[in-house]
N, C-alpha and C positions, 0 to 999 in steps of 0.2 A: 629579374632581367635586367637590368641597368646593370647590375652587381658580375651576372655570369657576360657582359658586353668587355666589361671591362679587365675581366683577365679573362679575356679570350685568348688573347696571345702571350698569356704572362709567362707559362712554364714550354712554351716551343723552343723546344729542340732542334729538329728537325722541318725541310721545308717541304714536308711532304700533306696537302690539306686536305680534307675530304667536304665537300658542300652538296646542301641537297637544294635542289631547286622543279619548279615544274616540269613538268613534261617536255623535253624539246627547246628548254632553255639554259644557253649556255652561261653557267659562270667561270670570272678570271678571280684569282686572285694573284695581286702584283699588276706593278702601274702600265706597263712596257710587254706586256705578254701575249700571243697569239691564243686564242681558244679553240680546242680542237672536239667538237663533239659528237658522239660515236654513239648510236641507239642499240639496245641490246636485241637478240632475239629473241622471240615469243618462247616463254619457258613450256615444256615438253608437258605434254595434257598431262602426265600421272603425278608427277611433280606437283603441278600446277593444282591439281584436286587434293594432296597430301595436305599441304601447305593450308589450302583455305579450308578442311575437314579438322585440321587440328589447333587451325590459329583464327579464331573467330575476325580476329582485330584484320585480317589481312583483305584487301578489296580484292574483285576479282577483277581486274581491267588490269590487263597488261600492254604495253608499247608494242605500237607498230614498229615494227624495223623498216627504215630505209635498207636503199642499196649502196649510197656513199658510207652510211653510218655500219653497215655489213662489209665492206672493202676496210673501211681504217681499222675496222676491228683484227683484223688480218693482218695488216700492219704493224698492229701495236699490241700482238697475244703476248711478249714478253713481261712490258709491264702489266698485263692484267693479270699474268700468274702470279707478279708478288705482290698486288693487291687480293688475288685471290685467297693466297697465305696468313699475311695480315687480317682479312677480315674472319677466314678459319680458323683465327686462333681462340674463337671462342665462342658459346653457342648462339644460335640463332642469328649470325649472321653479326652479333658484335664484334667491337674489338676488344681486345684482352691480354693476357699474361701478367707478369710478374716482376717488369721492371719501373722504372720512376717514369713513365710516359703519360699521358693524360688526355681524353677527349673531349672537350667543353663543348656543348648546344646552347646554341644563345643564336637567335634572330634568324632561322634555320641556314645558320652554317657550324660544321663539325671541324674540329683542328685537332688532330694525330699529332703529338711529342714525342719524341724516344729517348731515351737516354740510355748511355750507355754503349750507341750506336760503335762509337771510335774503336770499340773493341774486341768488334767483330769485320775481319776480313770479306771482302763483297760475296765473296760465293756463301759464305755464312750467314751472311745477311741474306741473301736470295733465295735460300735451300730453310731457313729454320728461322717460324718465329717464337719459339721459348727457348729459355736457355737457363741454366740456376740463377743469373743474374744480368743476363743479356737481351730478356726478353723485351720486346715491347710490350708497356699495358695502354688500358685507355681508361678515361669515364667510362659509365654504361650508358650505352647507347644505341640504337640498332637500324638497320635501314630496312624500310619496306620496299616491296615489288614496285610499291606504282610510280616512284620518284626515279630520277634519275642522278646518279652518283659523276660529279665532276672531280677529279684528282691532277694535283699542278704538281708537277715537282721543281721547285724551284731552284735553278742552276745558283742562284746568288746564296744560297742558304750554307754556310759551311757545316753547320751542326750534323743537317745527314749528308752530304756530298763528301764530307772529310771522312766520315765511313766508311767511305766504298776506296780507299786505300791509297793510293799512286794515283799522283797527279794526274795522269794520261786518262784514267780512268773515272776521273770527276769528270774530266770533260767529255767523256762520252757519253756521261750520264747524262752530263747535263746539255748536249747535242740532242739526245731521246726525251727530252722534259715535252710532255705534251700534257696534253687532256683528255680525259674519258668515259664519257657517259655508261652505266651499264648496270641493269638490275642486280640486286642480291639473291646468291644462290641461298646465303644459310639460314632461311626457314625451312629447307629441305633437310626432312630426318628419314634413314630408313628406319622402318617401325622397333626392328629388334632393339637397335640402337639408344633410342629416344627413351628407355627406360632409365636412363640418369644414371645407370650402374657402373662405376668408377672403375671397377675391377676388369668389365668386359675387353675383351682383345679387339685391335681397330678390324675393321675389315679387310682384307688385302689388296690395297691401291699404292699404288704410288707415291702417293701427294702425303705424307708424312703430317702437313700440317691439318686433310681433313679427319686424318686420322683420330687427332690430338682433339680437333672439335666433338668426336663422336664421345671421345670418353670424357669428356665432361659435359657435356649437352644437360642441361637440367630445366626444360620446360616444359612447367606442368599443364599444359592441355593435350602436348605430346607426347607425356610421357603416359596420362589418362587412353589416350587416344592407342597406344601400344599395349598397354597392361589389358585393355579389352579385345585386342587383336586376336583374329582366327591364329590357329599357330601353325598354318598351312607356309607361312613364308612371306613373305615380303615378292615382289614384283622383281623378276632378276634384272631388270632393266638399271633397278636402283645401285644396283654393286655394280654395277660397269664402269669402269674408268675413263671420266669425260675424254671426247673427242678433241685433240688440243693442234692446232696447223702447225706443221713442219718447222720446225727453229731454224730458225734465218742466222747465217753463216757470220751474218756483219750485224746480228742483234745484241740489245743490251747481255743477252743472256749469254748469249754463246762468248763474249768478251769476256765478262765477268766467270767463266768456268773459265776458259785459258788462263786469267789472269791468277784465279785461286790454283791452277797446276803448275805457276812457276813460281806465287809467292805464295800459297796458302798452308806449308811448312818453316815459314822461316821461324827460326828459335827468338818465342818473344823471352825479351827482357824480365817476363814476371815469373814467376815458377809454375814445375810441372807439376802441380797443385796448387787449386783453388785453395784458397786460406778463409775468404770470406772479409768481408767490409768489417767487423766489429764486435768483437764477444756481446758489447752493450746494446746490438742492435735491438729493435723489439723483434718478435719471434712472429715466423715469416708468412705465409698466406697457404693459398689452398694446395699447391703444388707441395710446399714444404712440408704442410703439419698432416694434413686431410686423407685420408686414404678409403678404400674400401677391403681392400685383399691387401695386405701390403708384400708386393714382390721383391725379389732380394735388390734389383735395378729400380725398385721406385724410391725415389728420394721421398716419398712420403713418409717412408717409418724409420729415416737417416736423418738426424740432426744436421742442419746445415754444418760446414766447417767452424765458420766464430758459433754454431749454439753449441758445437760438441766440446768444442776447447773451453766455453766459460762452462758447462756443466763438468769437467773434467778439472778443471781451474779451482771451480769455488770446492767441489770435493773434498781436491786437494789441501785448498788454504784451509779448513775446517780440520783436517791431520796438522798438516804442517805450521799452522797459527795459532791454533788451539792453547787457551792458556793451561799450564801445568794444573792447575787447578780442576780444570773442568774438562778431560778427551773428551773429542766428543765426536760421531758419527757423520760422514758426509750430510746427513741430510738434519735441518734445522730450520728453518722460517718454513714449512707445509705442512698448509694444515689439509689433510687428507680428502679426495673425494668421498664419498660415499654413492651407495646404490640410492638413486632414489633425486638427489640432488640436480638440480634445474643451470644449468650452466650457456652459455652465453659462448658462440663458436663466431672467430673475428678473421676477415678477411682485408689482413691490413695495405696487403701491395696493390690488389686489385682492385680496392675501393668498392668491392660488392658488397650486400648488405647484410650487415652480421644478422645470422641466424639462431636460436635457441635448440637444445637438444637436451635431454636425460643420460645424466650417469650410467653406465650400465655394471661397467666392472673394470676391474683393472689388469693388461696384460703384461704381466712385469717384465715377463723371458724379456720381449722389445718393447718395452718404457712406452706402452702406449695405454689409452686410455679409451675403452668403446663405449660409445654413445648414440642414442638414436633422437633421431632427429626430428623434426614438427614437420617437414617432408615424408616423413615415414621412412628414412633410409637411414642404416646403421652405417657408422662411417669408427675410423680409429684416429685418436690427435692426439699430440702429446700432450702431458695433462700440466707439465709446468706451461704451456700458452695460455688455458684458461684462464684468462683474469678475471672473472664474474663468475660465481655460484649463490646459488638461493640453497643452505642447506636443509635436505628432509623436505624437501618440496612438495613430493609425494611417496606414497608409502612402498615397502620394496615387495608388496603384494602386487600392486601396477604392472611391474615393472618383471618382476620371474617369470610371469606367462612366455612372455619374448624369447627367454634363454633358450629354449631346445632349437629355436632356428636362427642362430646367430651362430658364427663359428668360436668354437674356445679356444683357449690358449694351446693347449696340446696340437689341437687343427691347424691354429697358425704356424706354430711354431716348426712342426713335422710333418703336416700334409696339408701343405697350402695349392702343391701343385697338381694334386688331386682336386681340392677345392676349385683352383681354376679350372678345368676341367667339366665337373660341374656346372661351374655357371654358362656354360658353353647351351648346355641340355635343358637347363631348368632353370626358373624364377627363385634366386636364393634369398629373396626378400621375405619379411616377415608377416603371414597372410593378417589382408586386412585389418579380420572380424578380429584377431587377435591384440594389435597395434592400437584400432579406434579410439579406443578409449584414453587412453597414452599423448593418442595426436592431436586429440579435440582438447586436451587439459590444455597441451604447451599452443595448440592456434587459439584458442581463447584468451589466455595469456599474452599473448603475441595482438591481438585482436584490443582488449583492455590496453596497454601501454600505447598504441600506437592514438585510441580515444583520447588519452590522457594528453599526449603531443599535440594532437588537434585543436583540443581545449585551450593549450596554453603555447598555443604556436610561438604566437608574438615574443614573448617570455623567455624561451626557451631556447631559442633561434637567435635570441640579444644576450644570450648567459653571459657571456664575456665581459659585454659593458654593464652590467650590474655587480658582478663581482669579484672586478677587479680592480687593484688600486693603480693611479696614474702612473707610480713609475717606480713600487715596489713590489717583491715578489711575495705570493700569499701561500698558505698552505690550507688548506680545508678536506672534507670528507663526502662523499658521496652524499651523507644522511646529511649535512649540516646544507651542501648546495642545493637538494632539495628542498629543507624547509625554508631557503629563502627565496628560492623562483617560484613556489605553488605556495607559498603563506600559509604553510600544513605543518603543524606539531609533528615531531619526529613520529611520539606512538602512533599516528592517525595515517599513516603513511602508507597506503597498500604498498605491494613488492611492485604489480604493475608501474606504480606511479616512478617509483626509484627506477625502475628498467630505463622508462622513458628518457628521466631525467640523464641518467647514464648515455642513452643512445646521442642527446641535445650536447651533450659532453663530447664525447666522441666527434661528433659531427664537428665542432668547434676546430678542429685541427689541431695548430700550433700553440695557442692559446691557453690549452690546460697540457699536462704534461702528467704523469703515474710511471712510478720505478714498476718495472714489468715483473722485478726477482718476487715484490711481495705485494703488488697491489690487492690481490686477490684475500689475503689474508688481514690488509690494514685499511683497505680503500680507500687512502689518501690522495689525494692530489695538490699538483701543484699547479697555483693560478698563475700566470705568468705578466706582466703587468702589461698595460696597454702602451705605454711606451718601448717594451721589448718586440709588442704584435705589431707596432707601427713601423719600426726600423727596417723588420723583416718586410714588410707590405712594400711599404718604398723600394727597398735595394730590388723588389721584385719586380715593381714599376719600371724602374732605370732599367735592370737587365730586357724588358719586354722593348721598350724603346730602344735600345740598343738594339735587337735584333730586330726592330722595323727596319731600324737604320739601314743596317746591314743589305737586307734584305733589299731595301730600299735605292743604294746606290749603286748593287751591282751590276744595276743596269742603266747606271749615268754615263754620259760619256764625260772626259777629261774636263772640260768645260763647265760639265753640270755638277762636277762635282766641286768644282773651284767655287762654282755658288749656291751649292749647297751648305743650309746651316741644318747641324743638327738638333732635334730634341734636347731638353737640359739635361734628362735620363742618359742621354745615349750618352752627352759628352760626360757627363762623368765617369761614366765605365769606361769610355776611348781615353779619359788621362789615369785614370788608376793603373789600367792595363801598360801604356808606356812607361809609366814609374816603375810598375811589377817587372818588368821586361829587364830596366835597365839597374835595376837593384842585385837582381839574380844573378845577371851577367856579372856584376864585379864581385858578388860572393862566390861566385864559381872559381874564382880564379886563386882562394884558399882553401876551399871545403868541394867534394864531388857530394853530385848527388847520388843516392841507390836506390836502387825496386828495394828494400827493406822497410820503408816509411820511417829512414833517418838520413841524413847528410853524412859525409864522413867525417873525420877526428882532421882538426886544421894543422895545416901544412908548418905551421911556426906553433914550437916549443919553448915555454915559458917553465924552469924550472921551482917547484914551490922552496921561499925563503922568507927569513922574518921579518923579511921588507918588504916580500911582494906575493902576491898570489899567483895561480899559476892559470890566471885566465885574464887577460886584457879586454874592454867592453869600450866599444865607443859607438856614438849615437846619431844621426842626421836626420833633421825634422823638416821631412820634404811633403807630407801627406798632407790635405784640408779635411774640415768636418766629414764629406764624402767618401774621401778614400778611408777612411775610419771606420764607418758605417759599412762600407765592403770589407774590411778586416774582418768585423765581430760576425761577419755573415759568414766570411770562410772559418771564423773559428768556431761559431755554434755549429756547424755542419761537422769538422773535420774533430773538433778537440773533447767539445762535449755532448756531440751526438743528439742535439737537440731536434734533428729534425726526420729521425727514424720514425717508419712509420707513415711518413708524411712524402710520399712519390713524388706531389706534384713541386714541394720544395727542394725535395733531393735531386731532380731534374737539372737544375739551375745551378748549384756550386761547377758542376763538369764544366759547362762550358766557359766558364772565366779561366780553369785551368786548360784547357784545347785555345783556347783566344790569345792565351800566351806565346806558343807558339816552341814552349821549352820543354813542352812533357811530353811529346808528340809520341815516344818509345815505353809511355807509363799508361797505368789502368788509371781512370780519373774515377778513381774511389777516394774515399776519405785519408786513407792514409797517405796520398799524393798529396790531396788537400794540409796535411799538415807539414809536409815535406817543404811546400811552398811556405810557409809563414815561420819554418825553419832558416828558408834562403834570404827571406825577405830582414827577417831579425824578431818577428812580432814574439817568436819564444825561444826560448837559448836551444843549441843543437842539441842538446843533453835534454831538452824534456822530457819530463816523464806525466806522462797529459793524466795519469788517476788524478790529480788535483784540481785537473777540470772538470770530472763527472759531477753532472748538475745536481741528484741526488744525494751525494756525498756532501757536498753544500760546504765546501770549507772556506772559513770566514775569509779569506786571503784569493777565494776564486772570483771574486766581484759577481756572481751571480745573487747576490741580495745585499741591495743597501740596509734593511733594517741591522745585517747580521754585522756588515760592518761599523757600522752605526756605533751597535754595542759593545764591538771587539774597543774599538777607539774608548769607548768611556769607560772601559775598565782598563785600560790602560794608566789613562788619566788617574782611576782610586788607586794607584801603589801610594799617593803622598797623603790622602785623607779615607784612610778607609772605614772608620768606625769600628773596629773587630771589639764586640763584646761575650767573654767567655756563659754563657747560659749553664756550664756544668759548673763553675768556676766552687761551689762550695759541697761537691759532692765526689774531687778528685783527691784518690787516692794516692801518694808518694810514697813512689815507689824506692827511692834515696839510694843503698848506694849499690842496688842490685842489679847483676851484670846483665845489659839489653845488646845481644848481640843480629846487627843487622848486617845479612850477609845478603852482598849484589855486586853486580858485575862493578867494576871502575869507573865506567860511561853513566852509569843510570843515574835518570834527569833527575828523581826525587826517590826518597827514600819513605814507602809507606808502611813499612813492621821490621820489627823486633822481637827477638826470642829469649828468656830466660826460663828457668825451670829452679825448683827447689825442690826440697825433700817433703814427704808426707809424712802421716804416721804409719806405723810400721801394720801391715796386716795381720789378719788371727791366723796367718798361716805360716806367718814369720819375713813372709818375702816383703822386700820394697815396694812404696809407693811414691810418688811424685805429682808436685803440680804443675804444671806445662803453661806459660801465660803467655800469649801471643799481642803484643802491642801494638796495635792499628794508628798509622794517623786520625786527629780527629777532626778537621777542619768543620765537618757542621754543628759543633757546638757556636758557632762563633757568626753565623749568619743564616736565616731561613730562609722554604722553599721558596718564594717569591724575590729574595735576593737579587742584584746581577748576575753577583756570579754561579748561583743557583740558576738561572735560568741560560748561560753557556753553556753551564755542565750539559742541562736536560737536552740543549741542541746537539751539543757534538755528542751527547753519550759515551764516548769513551775520550782518553785523546789518542792520535794515530803517529805510529811511530815509523817512521820512513826513515832511509838509507840519508836522503839528502836534508830534508830537514823534521823538525817535530813537529807537529799542531797537535798543542797541548788543551786537553776540558778545561783548567784554569789556567789564569796566567802566572809565569813561572815566578813574578816577583813574589806572588800569596802564597805560594808552596814552598820556593827557598827562603823566604826569609820571615813568615809565620808557619807551616803547617807540618813541613815537610820534620820526618822524625829526628831529635837533635836533643843534644842536653838541654833539659829544663822544658822543653818542651809538651805541651795534651797530648793523651793520648788514649782508645779509648782499649781496654784489655778483656780481652777474649780468655778465659780458665777452664781448664781440666783437670782434674785427678785421676791419674792412670797408673792401673796397676802395671806388675811387671810384665803381662802377655799384651798391655798395648790397648786393653780395654777400657773404656771410660767411665769411673766410676759416679765421679759429680762434675760438674758445672756451675760456671757463671760469670758475670757479665759487671765491669764495674768501670769510670772514667778516672785516670790515674793521668800523674807527669813522671817521665823519665828523664832521670840525672845522668846513671853512665851509661851511655851509650860508643858502642863499641864498634865502628863500622869495618869490615871485614870484605872479601870475596870470598869468591868459591874455593880456591886455590888457595889462598892462606888457611883456610877452614882445613881444607885436607893435607895442608901440610904437619899442621899444629895436631889433629891426629894421627900422623903416621901415616895416613892414607894417601899420598898423594901420587896423582895420576900419572903414570909412566909411561903412559901413552901406549896406544891399541898397535900392535905389531903387525896385525893384518890389515889393520886399516890407518896408514900414518895418518897426519895433517897434510894437505897441500896448502899450500899459496901460490896464487896468482895475481899478478899487479899488471896495470898497463897506465902511462901516462907520465910514469917517472918515480921519485922515491918516496916512498909513504914521509910525513913528517914523523918524528920523533915523540913518542908520546908522551905527554903531560904527569910528571911526578905528582900524584895526590897524595897525600898523608893518609895510611890508615893504621888501623888499630892493633896490627898484627904482635908489633914487637911491646906491647903493653899486655899481651895475654900470659897472666900467672900459672900456674899447676892448677889451679883450683879451676882455672877459666876454662880449660884445656881439659878438667875432666866433669865440668860442666857439657858442652861440646859432646863429650864421648856419648853421655849420658842422652843428650837429643839426639844424637844418632840412632843409639839403640831402639830408643822409644820409638823413631821412625821407621824403623824397622820392622816392631812390633805392629805400630798401627797400618803397614802396609800387610801385613799376615794376615790384621783384620779384615780388612776391606776384600782382600784374594778368597778369603772365608767365605765372606759376605758375596761373592760373584762378580767383584771389582774388575775392570782391565786396564793393564799396563802396557803401557806404548811410548814409545820416544822416537820421530820421527827424523831428529840428527840434523836438523835445516841446516846450511849453509850458513854463515855469516857475509855480508858484505856491506864496506863503511866506504866512503866518497869524502876526498876531499878539496876543496879549493885553495885552504889558505892552512899555516902552518899552525891559526890558533886551538884550532880546537875541529872536528869532521864533520863534513855537512857545507850545502852551499851556503851562498849569501843569499837572505830575502832579494823576492826578485817578482816584479809583475811583468803582462804583457805589453809588449810596447807596442802602442797603435800610432804615430807619430810619424813614421819613416822606417830609414834602415838602424837596422843594428847589427853592427859587424864585432863579432865576437875571435880572436884570439886565442889559442891555447885552451885545452880541453881540462878536465878535473882527472885529480888519480882515483882509480878505482880498486879495490884489494878484495877478494874472495879465498874464505878461509874453509874448507870441508874435509869429513874423511869418507868422501864419498856415501855409496849407501849400504847403510849397516841394516840388519834386520831391525823392523821398527820394534819387533816384540820381543826382543835379544835383551838381557839384563843391560842395565845403564854403568857405562865403563865410568862415570862419574859417582864419587862415593857422594856428595853433598848434595846433587842435586833429588835425592831422596828425602832427603832431610829435611829441605826447604819445603819442599812439595804436600809432604803428610803433615809436616804444622800450621802450614796453611789450610789445608784441606780440614783440618779439628779445628781450628778457630770458626769455620764456614758450620761446619756442623752444630758447635757449638750455639750458633747467633739463632740457627733454623728450630734447633731442639727447645732453646731457651722462647722464642718466640711462639712457637707452637702451644708449650707449659700455657703461657697466659696470653693464644687467642690476638695474639697482634697480627693482623695483615701486614704483608711485606711482599717482598722480590725474591721468590722462591723458586729455586731447577731440579726437574726430573724430566725422568726420561719415557716414552711412548711408543709402542710399539705400534711399528708398519702395520697395515693389513696386509697379509696375506702372506708374510712372512714368517719362515721355522722358528719356533718360538729360543730363545738361546740358551733356556738349559738344557734344552732338548738338540741342538745343534752342540754343545758343547758335549751329549753322552754318547751319541751317535757318529760325528765326525773328528771332532778336536782331540778328545781324550783318548782314541785309539792311534792316531798320527804323534801326539805326543809323548805316549808311552813306548813309540818305537823311534824316536828320536834319541840318539846318544847324550846330547844335551839335556833334552828335557825341554827344549825352545819349542816357540811352535812356529812353524812356518809364514812366512808372510802374508802369501795369499791364501792359508788359511784364516791368518789370525783377520787380514781385511773383510772376509769374508764375516768373519765370525762378529766382528763389530757391527755388520750392518744387520744385524739378526737384534740388536738392542734398541733400533729404531731412532727414534728424534729426540735430542733436549727441548724441553717447553719448560714455559713459564707460570707460574700460578701463583695465586695471592696466600695460599697457604702450602706447608711443604708437604710433600710426597716423594715416594721413593726414586731413586737416581740409580738405576740399574747399571751402567757404565762404569759409575766410582764403584758401587757395593756399598751407599751410603741410605739411610732412609730421610733423611734429615739433609739439607743442604741448602744454604742462601750465601751468596757472597758477601764478604765483607772487609776484605784486607787491603783491596785496593782505590778508597776512598779520593783521591788525587786523582786518580786517573780513568775514574768507572762512576759515572753515574748511580746506575743500580744497588752500587756497592754504599752509595751516600743516600740513597733510601733507608735503606737498612741500619744505618746511621741515626739517621731522625726521628725511625720509628719506632729504636731502642730507650734511644736517650732521653723521649717521649715519656716511653714506659718509665724509667728512671725517675723522673722526676715525681712521676705520679707517685709511685711506690714511697719517695721520698716525703711526699708532700699529705698522702695518706696513714703512710706506717702501716702499710699493711701489703702483702705481696698480692703480683695480678694473678698468678696461679688459678686455672676453672679448668673445671673438665666440659668446660659446655664449648659451641661452637663458637667460630668466628660472629658468623650471624646471630649469635642467640645475647652476645654483651655490648654493653654501650661502651665504645672508644672515641667516644667525640674529643677527648683528650690529645689522641694522634692527629700528627701534620696532613695525614693521608688517609683518605678510607679505602675501605676495600671496592667500594665502583672508581673510587678515580685512578687507581690502582689497576684494576682491571682496564681503564683504559690507557695511563699510560706502557702495558706491559704491552699492548698491541703493537707499539710502533717499538718500543723499545728492542727488541730481538731482531725483528730485521733490520735495524741501527748496525745492532752490535754482527750483525750477519754482514752487514755492505761494508762494517770498517773492517773484519777480520780479511776480507774477500780485497777490500782496499790495500792495505798491508803487504798481504802474499802477493798482489800483483808490483807493488813496489820492488820488494825484493827481486822478484822476477828481473823487471823491467833492467835496473842497474848489473846484474847477471849477467843476462845477453848483450848489455852495451860493452862488456869484458871482452865477453867473447866475438864479437863484433867485429870493435876493435881488435883483438886476436887474431881471428880468425880470416876477416876479408880484408882487413889492413898490415898484419905480420906486425902488431905493437908488443907484441911476445911469444915467444914459442910456447906451444901446448905442450904440456906432459906427456902427453897420449901418440900413440902413430897415426898412420892414415884413417884407421877406424875404435873405433868405441862401442860399449856393450850399452844396449839398452832394454830396461824390465820393463815389462808391461803389466801397468796396472789402473786400465780400462775394463770396464762390466760389459757382459755378452750385448748389451744392446749397443753400445759404440762401439763395440768390434766390428759388428756388422756392416758396419762404413765404409766407404769405397774413399772417404775423404784421408784416411789418416787415424792413426792409430795414437792415444796418451801413453807416453811412457816417459822411466824417469831416468836418461844418462846417468850410470851407474858408476863410472868415474868420477863425475860430481853432485851427482845428488841435484840435480834440476831436471825442471821440468823438460818435456821434448815431445813433437809431435812424430812417430815413422810414418813415411810415406806405404802405401802397398806396394807389397814386390810384385813385378811384373813377371809375367809367363811362368810364373810358379818358382817364381827366382827365391832361391833358398829352403825351398822346402822339400821335403824328405815324401817316398808316397805314400796315401795314406794321412798325411799330416791335414788336405783339406776334408776329410772323410764327413766331419758335420758341418762344412760348410763356412768355417771359420778359418784366415789364416794367420792369424793370432788370438790369441788367448789369456786370461788372467795370469801371470804369473811367467810365463815365458821370457827367453834374453836370448835378445837378435846383434848378430854383430853386424854393426851399421857404419856408414860414412855420415860427417857433417855436409847436408845437401845446404845449406844455408842459414843464418841466425837473422829473425826478422827483427825488429827492434820495437815496431809499431805494436807487433803482437803481444810483444815477450817472450819468445818461444823460438827454442831449437829445431831446425828439422831437418829428421834425420832420414838417411836413404838407405833401407834396408841390404843386409851382402846375403846372411844367412842366418837360419835360424842354428841358435847354439845349444838351446834348452827348453825342454818343455814338461811341466810337472802335470801331473794328474790332477786335476782340480775336482 
């Protein structure tokens, strides 16, 4: 209770306070206010009777009205209407919604707070208690009819009154401030609505919020009463619109209505489309993710804008960022739910208690999962938001009886309107006798979990104090946390106990964090340090004291204000705001703020020369320790998204933005928070916020002190590394054999090289060759527990971004010791190939290369006489902003050293690469290339990229000038057309050959490692069937025999998803039976694992003098000499694949950021002329579920081949007759003519406005 009292005012954004008192006792909040108590008229007998029967907890004594109370109630009917709407926003008279407000109960008081109200016009605030992101929400709390509720509208509180818009309206609202006492009508429900069916339409009443309350009603007692009631129907008086007093023409409602008529349609600076807060935001709540029947206008079946873009961008990242060695489908680190799995349904934004449900089936056409909850309701939820599941919890036999009573996929997609009509006439629920066995199992599970929680309540409620470190971030899993808290071995933990621990960690809020992209797969948790949690609590306390001080001083006279002494926390906030305002005003003399989440370019231009950078930075230390904490708080909100899913904390940062008075025309959302941080200089004006991702956890992100310490120790190790070659005695000297290292001129490290030599002549007289793929060999010099290995395991792989490279291993180790160069060690994968590219023999051996020739793809193309002459249909386009690109530094390559014999060897390699491609194609392999644009950035003439930089929290950092950005692109080219670059397939096929050799070699010896293959997604057409029925006939009709892009994308989806395993299995996408990545150990940890395992096996074979080849399985042989056992590798794999997927997204986001920065400066500020006219073309790549959204449509800007979002056409704009016959305004493969609406830097996306449909293909 004491904790509740301490936190009572923490999240108060608005000055609206609800208090419960004993009957007839007025309360006041605020020292100088005059209370006015109004008694409520006696409840109607029918309503009272229904309330008593449906809810035994309701007492039957109702307040007796007084004449004075009735008179005052009539005078204040407008304010009652406001409260009616707020209270009817959730079932049973509770206050609820989907924003970031909070209702806390303590010592008989309840307080309503409101977030985002400054985004609403007064009439919107008055007439709507729900919205996409603007709805007031509260913690759970109910109002009983026997109590008298007092409401105070505090005229001093800026958080609520500023939302009313104009100053004159705020003054009028302040005059109308009063207190009123009333009985809650929230417990009365018409019987036919009380069933809790979320798809039923609201009764025809004028109060929209009442209808909303009916839709989401879920009180169990009332549901039972309704289900048992007669079918003759409820009393008609329950559907009558309550009588309201005539509107006072001078009342607050009338004044707000007039304000809305005058100002309600003013053009706001934000966009015509709401793009959401951030794609990293935790998945939404009931209104966004849960529904009974998915109506077209129901947001439950649609992703929010942020979620939709995130899904599309993640899918595209797997196409555009996937290694050429492993083309990937769009689905990657997903463990598919199966019928009978128990899942947890979360309500993140409303703080409603989570519930459990059983997965029934997948509705692929709508991208939804059908569930059956322990409340006996069938619902639909997006599968991706499910964060906890127990596989195989019940057998399918227990679930299948429900299917005949649940809407099928066909009905949901085509017969939805008919189903909606049926919902009015009959109950569509599963009969109780059919669902009883399943429901009883879920109820029993829930009871057992609650019993565990109650038994260990003190420990579980104190979980963070027991698990967290004082200053350092920790990692853990649900199982490890449960074993520590419950003091029970993992093998003895029952599932209800794990679920109880999960509930406890979820209830701890900010103290624990999880990556919602992979948590269901990994179960991993971040345990934030006590220091970080303490910082957040300190700032919350300061903000509470500041708000209290604002409310109190607003009623003081000038003399009283002069003598008033604020509390210490309020002083910290006042001082910080004063400093921030001064800094921002100075910053705006050089850079303009914009609505796109980024400040504009500097008015100062500094050219790059050998003597100077194009950026000049000055710093002023003006912040104290408390200011720094407030800056960290804003960083956590807007850069790292640490507060997502925590509505109480999310309500606070907007207060600081609003209080500056400098963002009145901006939405108080994270992108505006980042704008403020740019203006005060905490982050650079062109900061790529990807590096602040809390889950990416880069060493420079300052999220983890141990990680920073490890990086420091590795840098110090450069002078004292003590490397020793464990394979020294087993290395083969490759002598003078040429080793061709083919890579771009700017490659940071050289992982691989190729060589070829003739083998024996085949019996049919055809030639055979030995192809050798030489790979850098760092693992021979340190073991798996070495500091270098620890950093490699944390990083997962090197992360290449245009502005910086985050190396998995420090550059001194790769460049001085391990990168391929003359005399350097290597691990060689060799294959004997016939003239058709078939592998006849393979072997692996350690070696040392001496004759290394470094070549670029262009050098090789010229040497073979296949220099790319350029694609006339798709010429390369170059865009540059910020000045001249520095001249490229000349790097010596070996092109001039190529002899005729070497050129012939290159031609042989190219020929064998083509044959290997044919082999994979015959095996069903898929070939595609997204031809992604390249983007580079310069700050100095010495090298591309930006200088290393950290956040500056000591005051103002003024940045003059901007970096040079250049993008090169050929526009959108069919991903499935033959590659115009003749050298790329050569390198790709040889790398794949090495990966096949490694997996086959390990498979023969029963050596566990990290192998990759593809698994089919349930419910999808088989690839072979799709090829025969769909793809093959279409390709046969194409003059060039090419796969149309929209068909190729559909074909790729049939292959399913890439998965990892400790033993090799088939990779259908590649057309290979065995596949294990080994070609980049300098930049991928998974490759290092394979190298360690192979080298241990080579040493064991050398020690024993016999081969390890066996016919037995991994489980049947003794492999204790290996550094990694199968069990350890299974544990590593759980986290490795999500980590790789996260890095892929990060690289894609980084490229997108700098491309949008370039277009932002070109389109918004005219730094360069765009090479197209007013319109561009957009190619639609979204799937059917995304296209059903009204938020916008994922597409590719064809002229530049970059990601974009196309707004929906208005009024059938650009659509011909019959185009919308299928209910979709856009489809996969569409080509639209569009205008650039804006360039959103924070979301890294170009926003397009459609003009007309140019092309539609038959999908």
